C-alpha positions as CSV (number, residue, x, y, z in Angstrom):
1,M,0.4,0.2,0.0
2,D,1.2,3.3,-1.0
3,I,1.0,5.4,2.1
4,Q,-0.8,9.2,1.0
5,D,-1.9,11.9,3.2
6,H,-5.7,10.6,3.2
7,I,-4.9,7.3,4.4
8,T,-6.1,7.3,8.2
9,D,-3.5,7.4,11.1
10,E,-4.0,4.2,11.9
11,A,-3.9,2.7,8.8
12,I,-0.7,4.3,8.7
13,V,0.8,3.0,11.8
14,Q,-0.1,-0.8,10.4
15,E,1.2,-0.4,7.2
16,L,4.6,1.0,8.8
17,G,4.5,-1.8,11.5
18,Q,4.1,-4.5,8.4
19,R,6.6,-3.5,6.7
20,L,9.3,-3.2,9.4
21,A,8.3,-6.5,10.0
22,R,9.3,-7.5,6.6
23,L,12.3,-5.9,6.5
24,R,12.8,-7.4,9.7
25,L,12.5,-11.1,8.1
26,D,14.2,-9.8,4.9
27,Q,17.5,-9.8,7.4
28,N,17.1,-12.9,8.8
29,L,16.4,-11.4,12.5
30,T,14.0,-12.6,15.0
31,Q,12.1,-10.0,17.1
32,A,14.3,-10.5,19.9
33,Q,17.5,-9.9,17.9
34,L,16.0,-6.6,17.1
35,A,15.1,-5.3,20.2
36,H,18.5,-6.1,21.4
37,E,20.4,-4.3,18.4
38,A,17.8,-1.6,18.9
39,G,18.2,-1.1,22.5
40,V,14.5,-1.7,23.1
41,G,12.4,-4.0,24.6
42,L,10.9,-7.2,22.7
43,R,7.3,-6.4,23.8
44,T,8.3,-2.5,21.9
45,V,9.3,-4.2,18.4
46,Q,6.0,-6.6,18.3
47,R,4.0,-3.8,19.6
48,L,5.6,-1.6,16.7
49,E,4.9,-4.5,14.2
50,A,1.5,-4.8,15.4
51,G,0.5,-1.5,14.8
52,T,-0.6,-0.9,18.5
53,V,2.3,1.2,19.7
54,A,2.1,4.2,21.9
55,P,0.2,7.4,21.6
56,Q,3.7,9.3,20.5
57,L,4.0,7.8,17.3
58,T,0.1,8.9,16.2
59,M,1.1,12.2,17.4
60,F,4.0,12.3,15.0
61,I,2.3,11.5,12.5
62,R,-0.5,14.1,13.0
63,I,2.6,16.0,13.2
64,C,3.6,15.3,9.3
65,R,-0.1,15.4,8.4
66,A,0.1,19.4,9.5
67,L,2.8,19.7,7.4
68,G,2.1,18.0,4.1
69,I,4.6,15.3,4.3
70,V,2.8,12.2,5.0
71,D,3.6,10.8,1.5
72,H,7.0,10.9,2.6
73,F,7.1,7.6,4.9
74,N,6.8,5.9,1.6
75,L,10.9,7.3,1.3
76,L,11.6,6.2,5.3
77,V,10.3,3.2,5.4
78,P,9.7,1.5,2.0
79,E,7.6,-1.2,0.5
80,P,10.2,-4.3,0.6
81,I,10.5,-5.9,-2.8
82,P,11.2,-9.7,-2.9
83,S,14.2,-10.7,-5.1
84,P,12.6,-13.1,-7.7
85,M,14.7,-15.9,-6.7
86,Q,12.7,-15.5,-2.9
87,Q,9.2,-15.1,-4.7
88,L,10.2,-18.8,-5.8
89,K,11.0,-20.1,-3.1
90,M,8.1,-18.5,-0.9
91,R,5.4,-19.7,-4.1
92,G,3.7,-16.0,-3.3
93,K,3.7,-16.7,0.4
94,L,4.8,-13.9,2.7
95,R,7.4,-14.7,4.9
96,R,6.2,-15.1,9.0
97,R,9.2,-15.8,10.7
98,A,12.8,-15.3,10.7
99,S,16.0,-18.6,12.1
100,G,18.2,-16.0,13.1
101,K,21.6,-15.1,12.2
102,S,24.1,-17.3,14.1
103,A,26.8,-15.9,16.1
104,V,30.3,-15.9,14.5
105,V,32.2,-18.2,17.0
106,A,35.8,-16.5,17.1
107,E,38.8,-18.8,16.8
108,D,40.4,-19.4,20.2
109,P,43.6,-17.4,20.3
110,G,45.2,-19.3,23.4
111,P,46.7,-18.4,26.7
112,W,47.0,-14.6,27.3
113,K,50.8,-13.1,27.0
114,W,52.3,-9.8,27.7
115,A,53.3,-8.2,24.5
116,D,56.9,-7.0,25.6
117,G,58.4,-9.1,22.7
118,T,60.2,-11.5,25.1
């Protein structure tokens, strides 16, 4: 859906949440991983993606509407477009879960030593 000025605040919040969820899934991040990376609570990410966020976001949308820049949300949070290969794999279905990025395990450097040249 293209975000335009005539759409209700609630519909805009819903659309932004859905777009953020799709972007998160495209990056194979779980909600918990995204919350950790962003420094917010898991419940915050869940509410944002569900479109049930605090009134502050609705106030922000109202201010943007008054300034005539609501349609700029399309630039801020573009609608994700899956790659043709991803579309073939998913057979037209939307991705619902992320497996999460696996943590990179660093190689054991061995015992610590002073770097004094001896």
